[in-house]
C-alpha positions as CSV (number, residue, x, y, z in Angstrom):
1,M,208.6,-78.0,116.8
2,Y,212.1,-77.6,116.9
3,T,212.7,-74.4,115.4
4,K,216.1,-72.6,114.2
5,E,216.2,-70.9,117.3
6,I,216.0,-73.8,119.6
7,A,218.6,-75.5,117.7
8,I,220.7,-72.4,118.0
9,Q,220.1,-72.1,122.1
10,N,220.8,-76.0,122.0
11,A,224.4,-75.3,120.3
12,I,225.1,-73.0,122.4
13,N,224.2,-75.1,125.3
14,E,226.3,-77.7,123.9
15,A,229.2,-75.7,123.2
16,D,229.3,-74.0,126.5
17,A,229.1,-77.1,128.2
18,K,232.1,-78.6,126.3
19,W,234.3,-75.9,127.0
20,N,233.6,-76.2,130.5
21,N,234.9,-79.9,130.5
22,G,237.8,-79.1,128.3
23,L,236.2,-80.8,125.7
24,L,235.6,-78.1,123.1
25,I,238.6,-78.3,120.8
26,S,239.7,-75.4,118.2
27,C,240.5,-76.0,114.9
28,N,243.8,-74.3,115.4
29,H,244.9,-76.2,118.4
30,E,248.4,-77.8,117.8
31,N,247.5,-81.2,119.2
32,Y,244.2,-81.0,116.8
33,D,245.2,-84.2,114.9
34,T,245.7,-86.2,117.8
35,L,242.9,-85.1,120.1
36,M,240.5,-85.8,117.4
37,A,241.9,-89.2,116.4
38,N,240.6,-90.6,119.5
39,P,237.3,-87.7,120.4
40,I,236.0,-90.3,123.1
41,T,237.3,-89.6,126.6
42,D,236.0,-90.3,130.1
43,E,234.8,-86.9,130.6
44,G,232.6,-87.1,127.2
45,D,233.4,-86.4,123.2
46,R,235.8,-83.8,122.2
47,E,234.0,-81.6,119.7
48,T,234.6,-78.7,117.3
49,V,232.4,-75.5,116.6
50,Y,231.7,-77.2,113.2
51,S,230.7,-80.8,114.7
52,I,228.4,-79.1,117.1
53,A,226.7,-76.8,114.2
54,S,226.4,-80.0,111.7
55,L,224.6,-81.9,114.9
56,Y,222.5,-79.4,115.8
57,S,221.4,-78.5,112.2
58,D,220.7,-82.0,111.3
59,D,216.8,-81.7,111.5
60,E,213.8,-82.2,108.9
61,N,213.0,-78.6,109.7
62,N,216.1,-77.2,108.6
63,D,215.3,-74.8,105.7
64,G,219.5,-74.8,104.7
65,T,220.1,-71.6,107.1
66,W,220.7,-73.6,110.3
67,E,224.3,-74.5,110.3
68,D,225.3,-70.8,109.2
69,A,222.9,-69.3,112.0
70,I,224.5,-71.4,114.4
71,L,228.0,-70.8,113.4
72,D,227.4,-67.1,113.7
73,K,226.1,-67.4,116.9
74,L,229.0,-69.6,118.2
75,K,231.6,-67.2,116.7
76,E,230.2,-64.6,119.1
77,T,231.9,-66.5,122.2
78,Y,234.0,-69.0,120.4
79,G,235.5,-67.2,117.6
80,S,239.0,-68.4,118.6
81,Y,237.9,-71.9,118.3
82,F,237.4,-71.4,114.1
């Protein structure tokens, strides 16, 4: 069964992979609007911490707490991306 803990770990793994590939975009990035207007690149899709949290909290088992828990965990490493 897909659980909140698995969702959190999957979101962290996704954020790490996006960051490693230069595809994790800070919400405060000076070119945010331009970058996110065309988020699909040859290297993969650009994402924000919010889009990753939303993606991994979209599950029928979500009791309404998953997205906040994912964002809390992402803040530990990617606090400047909020």
